[in-house]
Backbone bond lengths (Angstrom), bond angles and torsions (degrees), N, CA, C in turn:
res aa  C-N    CA-C-N  psi(-1)  N-CA   C-N-CA  omega(-1)  CA-C   N-CA-C  phi
1 M - - - 1.424 - - 1.515 112.86 -
2 N 1.270 114.41 -33.66 1.458 118.16 178.67 1.526 111.28 -63.20
3 K 1.314 115.43 -32.18 1.460 119.34 -179.45 1.533 111.22 -71.04
4 E 1.303 119.30 -30.52 1.463 122.05 -177.92 1.521 111.72 -72.25
5 K 1.303 119.98 -36.67 1.458 122.04 -179.92 1.523 111.08 -60.74
6 P 1.337 118.40 -49.69 1.467 116.70 178.88 1.522 111.56 -61.66
7 R 1.321 118.93 -36.76 1.456 121.12 178.49 1.531 109.76 -61.87
8 R 1.317 116.34 -45.23 1.457 119.88 179.86 1.519 110.41 -64.00
9 S 1.315 117.75 -41.06 1.463 119.65 -179.56 1.531 109.95 -68.02
10 Y 1.337 117.80 -35.69 1.461 120.31 175.54 1.517 110.58 -66.58
11 K 1.327 114.89 -41.23 1.454 119.80 179.76 1.525 110.16 -63.45
12 K 1.328 116.07 -44.64 1.456 120.82 179.12 1.536 109.94 -65.03
13 E 1.305 116.70 -42.30 1.472 121.38 179.60 1.531 110.16 -63.77
14 L 1.341 117.67 -41.09 1.461 121.86 176.83 1.522 111.05 -63.09
15 E 1.313 116.99 -42.13 1.460 120.77 178.41 1.529 110.71 -62.41
16 E 1.330 116.62 -42.49 1.470 120.88 178.75 1.536 110.51 -64.13
17 R 1.311 116.44 -40.85 1.468 120.45 178.55 1.531 110.99 -66.77
18 D 1.345 116.40 -40.46 1.468 120.11 176.68 1.524 110.64 -61.82
19 K 1.316 116.15 -41.40 1.460 121.32 178.90 1.535 109.26 -63.27
20 L 1.318 116.80 -46.34 1.464 121.65 178.89 1.526 110.54 -63.24
21 L 1.306 116.09 -41.33 1.474 121.25 178.07 1.523 110.77 -61.77
22 N 1.318 117.12 -43.19 1.466 121.21 177.35 1.527 111.73 -63.85
23 E 1.340 116.71 -38.32 1.471 120.34 177.05 1.536 110.22 -62.62
24 Y 1.335 116.55 -44.85 1.467 120.93 178.42 1.527 110.69 -62.45
25 K 1.321 115.10 -41.78 1.464 120.26 -179.54 1.525 110.26 -62.21
26 E 1.339 117.21 -45.56 1.464 121.26 178.51 1.529 111.08 -63.61
27 Q 1.328 116.00 -39.63 1.468 120.08 178.73 1.535 110.60 -63.44
28 I 1.309 116.73 -42.61 1.467 121.14 178.28 1.520 110.29 -64.30
29 Q 1.315 117.60 -41.13 1.469 121.10 179.36 1.534 110.86 -63.96
30 R 1.341 116.29 -41.06 1.472 119.65 177.01 1.532 110.69 -63.77
31 L 1.320 116.27 -45.03 1.470 120.18 178.34 1.527 111.38 -60.64
32 Q 1.314 116.14 -41.42 1.465 120.52 178.76 1.530 110.33 -63.53
33 A 1.314 117.60 -43.58 1.466 121.22 178.67 1.528 110.81 -64.60
34 E 1.337 117.23 -42.06 1.462 120.79 177.13 1.526 110.84 -61.69
35 F 1.315 116.81 -41.72 1.462 121.26 179.77 1.532 111.09 -64.71
36 E 1.326 116.34 -43.12 1.466 120.11 177.85 1.526 110.98 -63.00
37 N 1.337 117.35 -39.57 1.467 120.96 176.21 1.523 110.93 -65.23
38 Y 1.329 116.53 -39.58 1.465 121.31 177.26 1.529 110.31 -60.29
39 I 1.316 117.20 -45.13 1.467 121.30 179.59 1.526 110.11 -61.91
40 K 1.329 117.66 -44.78 1.474 121.23 179.07 1.525 110.97 -62.09
41 R 1.332 117.16 -44.10 1.471 121.42 178.52 1.531 110.49 -62.46
42 N 1.315 115.37 -44.58 1.463 121.39 -179.36 1.533 110.68 -61.82
43 E 1.322 117.99 -43.66 1.463 121.97 178.09 1.527 110.96 -63.57
44 K 1.328 116.87 -40.53 1.469 120.89 178.97 1.527 110.01 -64.52
45 E 1.333 117.63 -44.77 1.460 121.12 179.18 1.528 111.14 -63.89
46 R 1.321 116.53 -41.28 1.469 120.98 179.27 1.530 110.48 -63.07
47 K 1.318 117.02 -40.04 1.469 120.67 178.17 1.523 110.51 -65.11
48 E 1.333 116.86 -42.41 1.463 120.27 178.20 1.525 110.82 -61.39
49 V 1.315 117.42 -45.11 1.464 121.22 178.72 1.520 109.67 -60.53
50 S 1.305 116.42 -44.41 1.463 121.10 179.85 1.522 111.48 -63.48
51 D 1.329 116.79 -42.46 1.463 121.37 -178.29 1.524 112.26 -66.22
52 Y 1.318 117.26 -33.32 1.458 120.39 -173.59 1.527 114.14 -112.39
53 A 1.319 118.12 5.17 1.460 121.12 -178.85 1.513 112.09 -63.06
54 S 1.305 117.76 -32.26 1.458 121.45 -176.83 1.535 112.35 -91.18
55 K 1.308 117.57 7.56 1.468 121.70 -176.26 1.523 112.07 -55.98
56 D 1.339 117.82 -47.05 1.462 120.83 -176.64 1.520 112.12 -63.03
57 I 1.321 117.12 -45.76 1.470 119.34 -179.84 1.521 110.43 -67.21
58 L 1.321 116.76 -36.68 1.463 119.30 178.95 1.528 111.22 -65.18
59 L 1.315 117.13 -37.57 1.459 120.64 176.95 1.534 110.36 -63.51
60 K 1.322 117.12 -41.07 1.469 120.73 176.71 1.528 110.59 -62.42
61 L 1.319 116.57 -42.09 1.463 120.45 179.34 1.526 111.44 -65.30
62 V 1.320 117.53 -38.00 1.462 121.14 177.44 1.532 109.98 -62.72
63 N 1.333 116.44 -42.21 1.467 119.72 178.42 1.525 111.15 -61.64
64 I 1.313 116.99 -42.68 1.468 120.89 179.49 1.530 110.05 -67.65
65 Y 1.306 116.66 -39.76 1.469 121.66 176.19 1.529 110.49 -57.25
66 E 1.325 115.73 -45.42 1.459 119.99 179.48 1.529 111.67 -65.90
67 D 1.352 116.80 -35.53 1.470 119.96 175.51 1.524 110.29 -60.84
68 F 1.329 116.54 -43.46 1.467 119.84 177.39 1.532 111.01 -63.07
69 Q 1.324 117.40 -40.89 1.470 120.26 177.80 1.527 110.84 -59.09
70 R 1.332 116.73 -46.49 1.470 120.62 179.16 1.527 110.73 -61.60
71 A 1.341 116.43 -41.53 1.468 120.25 179.35 1.525 110.57 -62.65
72 L 1.302 117.14 -42.38 1.466 120.42 179.35 1.531 111.37 -67.29
73 N 1.319 116.86 -37.40 1.461 120.64 179.90 1.531 112.77 -64.53
74 V 1.335 117.24 -33.60 1.468 120.42 -179.22 1.527 112.36 -98.73
75 S 1.335 117.74 0.95 1.470 120.74 -174.65 1.521 112.66 -60.64
76 N 1.319 118.70 -33.84 1.462 121.27 179.77 1.524 111.67 -76.92
77 E 1.323 116.74 -20.42 1.459 120.91 -175.35 1.525 113.40 -94.70
78 C 1.329 118.22 -12.04 1.461 118.89 -174.13 1.527 111.21 -116.43
79 E 1.301 114.33 167.45 1.456 121.69 177.50 1.528 109.25 -72.22
80 K 1.320 114.70 158.36 1.464 120.84 -179.66 1.527 110.65 -58.90
81 K 1.343 117.66 -42.80 1.468 121.23 -178.91 1.530 110.99 -62.53
82 E 1.336 117.23 -42.15 1.465 120.88 178.85 1.525 110.65 -62.49
83 L 1.330 116.52 -40.62 1.462 120.92 178.77 1.526 110.50 -64.55
84 I 1.326 116.20 -45.27 1.473 120.33 179.26 1.525 110.04 -62.44
85 D 1.317 117.63 -42.61 1.469 120.72 178.02 1.528 110.95 -61.65
86 G 1.334 116.59 -41.16 1.466 120.39 177.87 1.522 112.06 -63.64
87 V 1.327 116.53 -42.38 1.471 120.26 178.90 1.530 109.81 -65.57
88 K 1.320 118.21 -36.72 1.474 120.99 177.44 1.527 110.68 -63.25
89 I 1.319 116.63 -40.15 1.473 120.09 177.64 1.525 110.12 -62.79
90 I 1.328 115.90 -44.45 1.472 120.07 178.54 1.525 109.96 -61.67
91 F 1.337 116.51 -43.89 1.471 120.72 178.70 1.531 110.40 -58.67
92 N 1.334 117.02 -45.81 1.476 120.56 -179.89 1.526 111.21 -62.96
93 N 1.338 116.99 -39.35 1.467 120.14 176.59 1.526 111.35 -64.07
94 F 1.315 115.59 -39.68 1.470 120.64 179.22 1.528 110.10 -65.90
95 E 1.320 116.43 -44.61 1.468 121.56 178.41 1.530 110.58 -60.56
96 K 1.328 116.41 -42.03 1.470 121.50 178.48 1.537 110.52 -62.39
97 A 1.331 116.06 -43.36 1.475 120.29 179.69 1.528 110.74 -61.50
98 L 1.340 117.00 -41.62 1.465 120.18 178.73 1.524 111.01 -63.16
99 K 1.328 116.52 -44.02 1.472 120.28 179.64 1.523 111.36 -63.33
100 E 1.329 116.34 -40.19 1.468 119.90 178.41 1.526 111.90 -61.94
101 E 1.315 116.50 -28.55 1.463 120.87 178.98 1.525 112.30 -88.09
102 G 1.330 117.01 0.60 1.466 120.82 176.73 1.515 113.66 89.11
103 I 1.328 117.90 18.73 1.463 120.81 179.64 1.521 108.66 -95.78
104 S 1.324 115.62 130.36 1.465 120.71 178.52 1.525 109.47 -138.64
105 E 1.332 115.08 154.68 1.462 120.75 178.71 1.527 109.40 -77.99
106 I 1.314 115.09 147.70 1.459 120.92 174.16 1.518 106.67 -88.75
107 K 1.321 116.68 123.74 1.461 121.23 176.98 1.524 107.69 -78.97
108 C 1.344 116.02 136.11 1.467 115.48 -177.71 1.526 114.64 -143.90
109 I 1.324 120.34 -29.67 1.463 121.06 -177.25 1.524 109.41 -58.44
110 G 1.335 115.71 128.06 1.455 121.28 179.60 1.521 114.46 81.29
111 E 1.309 116.94 -7.60 1.471 121.45 179.82 1.524 110.06 -83.03
112 K 1.323 115.68 164.34 1.462 121.02 172.98 1.531 107.34 -80.23
113 F 1.322 115.93 139.85 1.465 121.16 179.59 1.523 110.45 -55.81
114 N 1.335 115.86 132.83 1.460 123.06 177.83 1.532 107.42 -127.81
115 P 1.330 118.48 111.35 1.471 120.59 -176.13 1.530 113.81 -63.99
116 Y 1.327 117.16 -12.95 1.465 120.08 178.60 1.526 111.77 -88.36
117 R 1.347 116.97 -5.46 1.464 121.26 -179.59 1.529 112.69 -131.23
118 H 1.325 116.45 -22.43 1.461 120.55 -172.51 1.523 111.59 -124.72
119 E 1.323 114.76 150.89 1.458 121.91 174.72 1.527 106.82 -122.38
120 V 1.335 116.40 122.00 1.460 120.60 -178.69 1.524 109.23 -80.86
121 L 1.336 115.16 124.08 1.460 120.33 174.32 1.522 111.05 -100.61
122 E 1.338 115.35 -24.59 1.457 118.87 -179.73 1.524 109.16 -154.74
123 K 1.315 115.04 141.86 1.460 122.10 176.13 1.526 106.32 -121.02
124 V 1.335 116.50 124.32 1.469 120.27 -174.65 1.523 110.42 -126.40
125 E 1.343 114.25 155.97 1.466 119.57 174.31 1.517 107.93 -69.30
126 H 1.330 115.79 137.96 1.464 119.56 -177.82 1.520 108.99 -162.64
127 E 1.344 115.28 159.28 1.468 120.02 178.16 1.524 111.68 -68.53
128 E 1.331 116.15 -25.66 1.468 120.33 -179.81 1.533 110.00 -65.18
129 A 1.316 115.14 158.38 1.465 121.25 179.88 1.524 110.59 -60.93
130 D 1.315 114.82 151.74 1.462 121.56 178.29 1.533 109.38 -57.44
131 G 1.330 116.18 131.56 1.460 121.20 176.71 1.521 114.26 89.60
132 K 1.321 118.27 0.87 1.472 121.95 178.08 1.527 108.45 -80.60
133 I 1.327 116.63 135.02 1.466 121.05 -179.25 1.519 109.26 -77.98
134 L 1.333 115.09 123.62 1.465 121.65 -177.98 1.520 112.00 -96.36
135 E 1.320 116.32 -37.29 1.456 119.92 -174.49 1.519 109.92 -149.72
136 E 1.324 113.73 143.78 1.463 120.39 175.60 1.523 107.14 -99.05
137 L 1.333 116.66 117.63 1.464 121.34 -178.52 1.527 111.54 -90.20
138 Q 1.317 116.24 -28.57 1.471 121.70 173.52 1.516 107.36 -151.20
139 K 1.326 115.90 131.50 1.467 120.90 -178.84 1.522 110.87 -62.36
140 G 1.316 113.56 147.33 1.453 121.32 173.36 1.518 109.06 -110.27
141 Y 1.329 116.08 156.09 1.465 120.54 -176.11 1.519 110.86 -136.81
142 M 1.334 113.83 148.80 1.458 122.59 174.85 1.527 107.80 -109.54
143 L 1.303 116.61 145.17 1.461 122.75 168.86 1.514 105.31 -112.54
144 K 1.318 114.63 100.78 1.466 123.51 -171.75 1.529 108.17 58.13
145 D 1.323 119.45 -108.09 1.466 119.76 -178.78 1.533 112.65 -110.48
146 K 1.329 117.05 15.26 1.471 121.78 179.88 1.524 109.62 -115.91
147 I 1.332 115.28 150.16 1.456 120.67 177.01 1.528 109.01 -73.30
148 L 1.324 115.77 126.20 1.462 121.23 174.09 1.529 108.35 -92.06
149 R 1.346 115.25 -43.95 1.461 121.26 175.50 1.520 107.82 -152.01
150 F 1.328 116.48 134.73 1.456 121.99 178.75 1.527 110.12 -69.76
151 S 1.337 116.77 147.57 1.463 121.38 171.62 1.520 107.32 -74.78
152 K 1.313 116.56 134.16 1.463 120.95 175.82 1.532 106.08 -98.44
153 V 1.348 115.12 123.65 1.464 119.43 -167.76 1.521 112.86 -134.04
154 R 1.346 113.08 161.74 1.467 122.94 170.26 1.518 105.09 -109.08
155 V 1.338 116.96 129.36 1.466 120.55 -177.17 1.515 111.06 -121.45
156 S 1.325 113.28 160.80 1.455 120.00 177.27 1.518 109.50 -80.03
157 G 1.332 113.20 137.40 1.452 118.83 174.06 1.516 109.74 -102.10
158 G 1.328 116.44 9.93 1.458 121.45 -179.13 1.523 110.12 87.31
159 K 1.323 115.32 179.38 1.464 121.60 -179.27 1.523 110.07 -77.97
160 K 1.333 114.61 148.80 1.450 120.35 176.98 1.527 108.19 -77.39
161 N 1.308 116.89 131.33 1.476 120.48 177.00 1.499 109.63 -78.01
162 G 1.294 115.22 137.16 1.444 115.98 173.06 1.427 112.20 138.22
């Protein structure tokens, strides 16, 4: 009889451990499902942000587009000076919109060549020091602190020896 009591207590203890193990297993499965749902929600939110992040700038561009349409529609009816003044206003609005979005021009004329901001298209002999930017062939732009487009430049290769 003494042998049966320990067996029963082991059996009961095993059953309790199995029950506890099943509870842990179910808890882990719930946590895993919650985590997978979190990842799906996070991906959906990230896609929405990505899809609509440019909404504000696009709205500004649409407004400028419509300004150009209006200018073209009245171009035959107005004087050349009035048309030029209207286009200047549109240009200033466009420039303002770019600045509001953090876009700025890269200054380069007279600067020393910087490979992180400039792209050399031509190197020419010149009195200026080697690597000095002589001409900007295409403007470069920054978006806040990142390069949006490199400036394409002509640089001095220094004086020819001889």
